[in-house]
C-alpha positions in Angstrom: -53.1 -206.6 189.8 -53.3 -210.5 188.2 -57.1 -211.6 189.4 -58.1 -207.9 188.3 -56.4 -208.0 184.6 -58.4 -211.6 184.5 -61.6 -210.8 185.7 -61.2 -208.4 182.8 -60.6 -210.4 179.9 -63.8 -212.6 181.7 -66.1 -209.7 181.3 -65.0 -207.9 178.3 -67.3 -208.2 175.2 -65.0 -210.6 173.2 -64.0 -212.3 176.0 -64.1 -216.6 177.0 -68.1 -215.7 178.0 -68.7 -215.0 173.9 -69.1 -216.6 170.4 -66.8 -213.8 168.9 -64.1 -215.7 171.5 -64.9 -218.6 170.7 -65.0 -218.8 166.8 -61.8 -217.3 166.0 -60.9 -220.0 168.3 -61.8 -222.9 166.4 -60.5 -221.1 163.3 -57.3 -220.9 164.9 -57.5 -225.3 164.8 -58.8 -225.4 161.2 -55.8 -223.1 160.5 -53.0 -225.1 161.7 -54.1 -228.5 160.7 -53.8 -226.2 156.7 -50.0 -225.7 158.1 -50.2 -229.8 159.1 -51.2 -230.1 155.5 -47.6 -228.4 153.8 -46.4 -231.5 154.6 -49.0 -233.4 151.5 -48.0 -234.5 148.5 -50.3 -231.0 146.3 -52.4 -234.5 144.3 -54.0 -235.1 147.4 -55.2 -230.9 148.2 -58.6 -230.6 147.8 -59.4 -227.2 145.1 -62.4 -226.6 146.7 -61.5 -227.4 150.2 -58.8 -224.7 150.1 -61.0 -221.7 148.2 -64.0 -222.1 150.6 -60.6 -221.6 153.1 -58.9 -218.9 151.4 -62.5 -217.2 150.3 -63.3 -217.9 154.3 -60.5 -215.6 155.4 -60.3 -212.5 152.7 -64.7 -212.8 154.0 -63.9 -212.8 157.3 -60.0 -210.4 157.6 -62.2 -207.7 156.1 -65.8 -207.8 158.3 -64.2 -208.8 161.4 -62.9 -205.1 161.5 -67.0 -204.3 161.2 -68.5 -205.7 163.9 -68.4 -204.3 168.0 -66.9 -204.8 169.7 -63.9 -204.9 166.5 -62.2 -208.8 166.8 -58.4 -209.0 166.3 -58.3 -213.0 167.0 -60.7 -213.1 164.2 -58.9 -210.8 161.8 -55.8 -212.1 163.0 -57.7 -216.1 162.5 -58.6 -215.1 159.1 -55.3 -214.0 157.7 -53.4 -216.7 158.7 -56.9 -218.5 156.6 -56.4 -217.1 153.7 -52.8 -216.8 153.5 -52.5 -220.4 153.8 -55.2 -221.5 151.5 -53.3 -219.7 149.4 -50.2 -221.0 149.5 -52.1 -224.5 149.3 -53.7 -223.7 145.9 -50.4 -222.4 144.9 -48.7 -225.4 145.6 -51.8 -227.6 143.4 -51.9 -224.8 141.0 -48.2 -225.4 140.1 -47.8 -229.2 140.5 -50.8 -229.4 138.4 -50.3 -227.2 135.2 -47.0 -225.3 135.5 -45.1 -229.0 136.6 -46.9 -230.5 133.2 -46.5 -227.7 131.0 -42.3 -228.1 131.1 -40.7 -229.5 128.4 -38.7 -232.3 128.6 -36.1 -232.3 127.5 -34.8 -235.3 125.8 -31.2 -237.0 126.6 -28.1 -237.0 123.6 
């Protein structure tokens, strides 16, 4: 039973013998690294890097449902990339613009 499932996975059109399997696997590494960066101070984040992560996630989450066979691993990692990129951009924007716009209250 387990051997037949393993053989089915191995011979699947999106299985480990294809790029359809490995590309999303490496993208999970990028998503996990971006999650690890949640602890970094916002001033160390890069706008270009986070915009690319967000755009890549949004674009490939759309196209992963168009390719044949549908690659749900690519879809889920792309959503994760988009979500982490949006979160990091939000942190950076709040740090750079919202926190500076708050008025300073003088002590009496």
